[in-house]
N, C-alpha and C positions, 0 to 999 in steps of 0.2 A: 199077090202082095201088092198092098195098097201104098203108094207113094206120099210123101208128105207134101203137103201144099205147097206151091211155089211163094216166094216173098214176095211181098208187094213191090209197089214202086217206090215207095218212101223208104224201103227196106233196103232195097239195091241201090238206091242213089246217097245210103248214107258209107263213109269209107270206111274200111277194114283196118283192125290194127295189125294184123299181120298182113303180106302179100300172098297171092299166091304161091300154094307149095313152101310156105315158110311156118307154118304152123309146128310147135316143137313136137317132138318125137312122142307115139303114145296118147296124143291129145287129136278130138276129131271136132270141129266145128259143131255150136250145139245149136240144132234145128228145131221153131217151135212146134210143139205140139198141140193137137187137138184146135187147132185156130181156125177158120172157116171162111173169114174174111177182115174186112177192119176192125176194130174196137169202137165200140159204143161207148160216146163220151158226152157229159156235160159242157159244152163249152161256154163261155163267159157273151152276153150280150149285154154291151154296155149302153146302147141307143136306146135301150127299153125303157118306156115311161112307165113311172112307179107312185103310186101314193101310200105314204106312210104315214099313218096316224103317229102322232108324238106328243107327250106331254113332258115337258120341261122338267117338272118337278120330281117325276117318276124316272129320269136321268140317272139322279143323283142317289145315295143311299142315307137312311136317315141321319143317320150320326156323322154326314160328311160333314168335314171341317167348315167349308165353305158358308154352311147353315150359322156356324157359329157367328163367321164373320160377320152376315147378316143382322145378328140378333143384337152383334155388338153394335153396330150403325145404328141400327134403331133405338140404344138407349143414349146417343151421341144427343147431341144440343144442336140439331140442326136448321133452325131458326135464322141466324146469321148469314146462311148460304141462301134460304129462301126471300129473304128479304133484299136482295140484289139483284132478283130476276126482274126484267122488266115485262116481260110478256104476261098479262094478267087478263084474268077473263073481263069480258066486254070491252075489251081492247084492240089493238091493231098487234101484230107479230105471232109468230111460229111459236109451239109451244116448246118450253124447254126441257131439257133434258133433267128428268130429278137428280138432285144431287146427291143423294143416298144410294144411285146407283153409281156415280163416280166413285165418291166416296168407299162404297164396296170392294170397286175394281181396285181401286189402287192398294188398299189394305190386303186385297187376296192376291195381287200381283206382287208386293211386296215381300209376302210369308212364299209367294213361288218363286222367288230371285228373281220377278221381272223387274227391269228400270226403263224400259224405254216405251215411250207412248206409242211409237209405230207398233211395235212390236204386241203392246197391248191390244190396239185397235183389231190386229188381226186374231189375234184367241178371243176376241168376242165373238168372230164368224165360226170358227172352226173347234174349242174346247167346250166340254158341255158344261163344266163348272163356270165360266166367264158369260156363257150364253143363259146359265140360270141367274143368275146376277142381272144380266141385262132384261131377262125376260121380254123379250121381240123388242126391245127399244135398241135403235142403231145409234151408235158413237163413233165419234171419229176421234184422230190422234193429234186434233187439235184444241177441242174441248177437254182431252184427257191431259195435255199437258200444261194447259193455263189452271186447273183446279188441281195441281200437283205442287206448283209454287206460288199460288196466288191468294194463300190462305195460310199461311204462316202463323200469325195473329190466332187464326181459331184453332189450329190445330193444337198450340201452345196451350190454350182454353182446354180443351179435350183431354189433354195429357192431365192438367192440373184437376179436371174435374171427375173421370175415369178414378184417379187415385184416391180424392177426397173422398169419394162415395164408398170404396174398401176402407179407408179410414173412421167414417162412421159406422161403418159395419163391424169392426174390432178386428179385420185381415190382416190390416199393414200398421203399424205402430210407428216406424221410420226411427226405432231405436238407436239401430246401427244402420249407418250407411257407407258404401262403399264405392270409391270413387277413380275410376281408368280413363286415360287418354288414349285414343287410338288416332293414328294419322291417315288419313286416307287421301290416293291422291287427288288431284284436283283435274276438271277436264282440259288445262291449260297445258300444253307439250312445253318439254324443255326446249325444243327450238324456237317457241315464242317468246323467250326472252332477250330483251333489248338493252342497250345502254341509251343515255341522254340523246346522244347525238343521230343514232337511228331512230328513235323515238320521235324527236321534232321533224326529221324527214318524211317518215310516216305519215305524220300527223299534217302536213305540209302539203302533201300528196293526195290525203283522201279530203281536205279540203276543198283541193281544188276540183278533184274528182265528183263532189258533192255539189259546188257552185254549177260545175258543167251540165249534170245529170239536172237540175232542179230548170236550168235555162231551155233545156232541151226539151223537157216535159211542159214546158208554158208555148213553147213555139208548135209542137206537133198539135195536129188536128186531129188524129185520128183517136177512136177510143180504147179499140185491144193494144194499140205500140202504147197509149197513154199507161193503161193498168200494169204494162210488163215494164215501162221506165218507173211507175211509180215504186213496184217493187224494188227495181235495182236503187232509186235513190233512197227508199228505206233501208238498204243493206248498206247502203254507203253514209247514211247519216248515223245509222249504229255502229258500225266500224270507226268513224270519227269520232263518236263520244266514248269509244272502248280506247283509244288513242289518247284522246284529252284525260281521260280519267288515269291512264297508265303514268302520264307526264306529271300529274298530280300528286298521284302514290311518289312518284320518284321524288319529289320536291319534298313530301312528307316525311321520308326517309331521309335524305340528306340534312335535314333538319333535326332530327334524332342524334345526341351522342354520340361519340364512339364508344364500344364497349370497352369497359375495361379488363385491363389485361392483367394476369397473375401474377407478382412481384417474385420471380423465381431467380435462385442465386444463380449467375453466369458461371459456366462451365469453366474452369482453370482459373477463379478468381479464389481471394483466399477469404476469410471472414468480415473484413472491411470491403469489401468489394474493390481493392485493389488487384490488378492482375499480379503475379510473382514474378519474382526480379528473372529480367532476361526474354519476357514475354511480348515486349514491345506496348506501346502505348495506343496501338491504332483501335479505335472502337467499331464494333460490328455495324453494318449499315443495316438501319432498320428495313423491312419489308411493309413495302407500300401497300394499305390497304386496298384492295379491292373495287372496282366500280360498282356499285348496285345497281342491278338488274332488274328490268317489271317485265311478266308478261304483255303481250300486246292483245290477247283474248282473254283472259282472267287478271286485272291488273290487283286484285285482292287476293290471289295466290302467292305463297311463299314457299321459296324451296328448302325442304325440312329431308333430313334422313330417314330413310325407309327404314321396316324391319330388315329387309335383304341387305343393308348396308348400302343402300344405292340414294342419290339425291336426284329428287324431282318435285318439281310443284305439286304442293300438298294443302291441304286443311288438317287442323287437330281437332276432332270432335272426342268430346267430354262428356262420360255417362257418369251419373249418381244413382246407385241400385240401393235399392232394400234388400238388406243382406239374408233376412231369413226367407222372404220370396222371392228374390232377384227380378224385380218389377222395377222397371225404370222410374225413378220418381223424377228425375229434370236432366236437359241435356246444354248444350253450349257449343258453339262453333268457332274458333279462334284460328288466326293466321299466326300463331305464336308457336314454335317446333318444340317449345320446352313447357313440362308441365309443373316448374317450377312455382309458378304464380297463379296457380288455376284454384287452387284448393279454397280459400277464403272468397272470391267470387261465387263458386258454388256452390259452398255455404249459405252465404248471405240469399242467392237466388232459390234456395230450399225453403230456406225460413219465410220468405215472403211468399211463397207459392201456396205453401201448408199451415203457416202459424206453428207449426212444431219443431221445437230445438232438439236436433239428434242428439243421445249420450256420448256415442263413439263415432269416430269418423274415420274410416280406413282407407289407407293410399300407399301404392308401393315409393320406393325411396328418390322417384324425381319428384314427388311433390314434398319434401321435406324441404321446410322454408321455417326459420325459427320465429321468424317477425309474423307468419300466418298459424302457427301454436297459439302462440301468445291470443290471437284476436280471436282464434276460436274458444280459448279456455275462457277470455272474458265474457263470450256469448253463452258459457254453460255447455262447452263440446269440448271431451277430450280428444284428440287426434291421435291415432294410432298409425305411426309413421316409423321408419326402421330411422336410427340417429346413423349419420354420417359416418362412415370408419375414420380412423386416422392412419397417416402412415408409419407411424409409429407402434409397434405391436406391444407396446410397454404401454399404452393409455386407453383405459377404458372406455369406450362409448356411452356407456350405460350408467357411466360414473358421472355425478355433476360436477359441473365446473364454477370456478371461482365467479365467472360473469353472468351465470345464468341467475333468471329469476325464478319465481317460486314454480310459476306455470312449467318453464323448461323442466326444473327439478324433479317435479313431480312428474313429466312425462319421460324423461330417462330412466325413472324408478318402475314406471309403468312398462315399457318396453323391456328393460331385463328381468321383468317378475313372468311367471308361468301365468297369469290372466292375461298380460299382453301379449304373449307369443301365441296362446289361443284365439286373441281377438284377433289378432294379425292374419292367421290361418286360413279363416274364413273369406279374406278378400281373394284370394285365386280360385274359390270354389263359386263366389257370386259374382263379383263383377266382371272377373276373366270369363265367367261361362257367358253371360250376357254378350259380351265383348266378340266371343267367337260364334256366337248367334246369329249376332249381325252381320258379319265376315260370310257367315255360309248364307244367306240369303243375299248376298250380292255387295254389301258394301265392301267393295275393295277401289273402286273411283268414283266420285260424283260425275255424272254425265249433264251436268249444269254448271252455271258460272256465278260466280259472288256468293258472300259469306249470307246473304238470305236464301237464298235459294238451297245453298247447301244446308242452311239450318232447316230449312221446310222438309229437304229429305230427310233428313234425320231424325226428324218428329214423326212421319211417316214409318219410319223404320222400329221407333221406341213404341207407335202403339199397335203395331202389329207384334212386335216382341212381348208387349202386355196382354195382349190378347190373346196367344198363345199359351202364356205362361198362365192366365185365368183358366184357359181350358185344362189345361196339365193338373191344374190344383181345383178343378172342379166347382170353379168359381163362378158365376153368372151377372150380369149387370141388367137389372128388371127395365125394361124400357119406359120413359118418360111420357 
């Protein structure tokens, strides 16, 4: 009788689940059958040099969304971006990166939910879609960061140009426009908020540090050390400028008139405002107003109440959306936490952009302001916003009041009718959907500072959103 082959050294070194003589009753250790030696394996050889032919265009499917991004970029007016390039043929200087590549990278990154220039630069080296856009051209995070925030006016013009092209083709009418505001966290942290005394002290320290670095930079003779100190001096100068801006913003806030408080009837008083007999004549001590605070890293940010109920430095991003197509027609960024005064400026911006007066303007209860409703009515637009409800259940908010003008009476009648209710229902399915799409693509927090740069980031999101909406609707823009 032949014996089973002995176990190899590697198998003998493996620990056994049961010790010798500890197998359960009725069970025998399984022995390998029919093995004459070591197994034959294909092992990894990672030091092997390989020549792999690769065509970037063949890496992506013919219907890949990034191809739509490139076609959209080719339809944009890139002449202003080419005009600022100093490196020209016949002159000195290295060739510049094609602005079309940088614009396409940021559009695709926005669609992909990437908001960091460093992360985008890394993706250009390892992700096929980003490598396809680059086409072998190397990019760095400095140039990507610059093109993202330095061309806000050009981005705004392209938003208008792309929507105007769709209006010429009768694909967008702007008859019904919906507006909504979304509070987006600022790059500033809550710990960066400082009062006047602390701001003045930090500003003095920053000025002293800046003067010391300048003096040390002029005295040092080493080139490498001078470059390092120049970077330190630039950082100190920028910090001193932010602190100076924070103090200027604080001065502006303190010059504003105090907010009006509602005249509520004091508890425990009669109709004449007098305390009841025996209640005493001591008046309650008014609560002092809190001292204003400004962020040292982003002075233009304001503390706002967020959707989760917390209070953080943020900006208020406003969107105006064409209701039938859900295309974003206009955007704005403010540091006001309320939507109350945002309807009239957005309406005026839309009219100036396209020369078209919408027939209906949809908004939620946060935009309800009687003066704004009358302003829109004088320009030929009917506001579709819910009237504020009264604490008295007997008062009908849809019934015209004695103090109402003809425009307000017409607005209340419309909101109480079936037509007004049907129009208002479109708001949630249009602008709220665009709001959710921007949130899904990473617009949770601005990683740039200041209103201008935040406005540029919002424009990137608007262009990316419109691009994907046009792709969903089967609409393409012909290259110019």
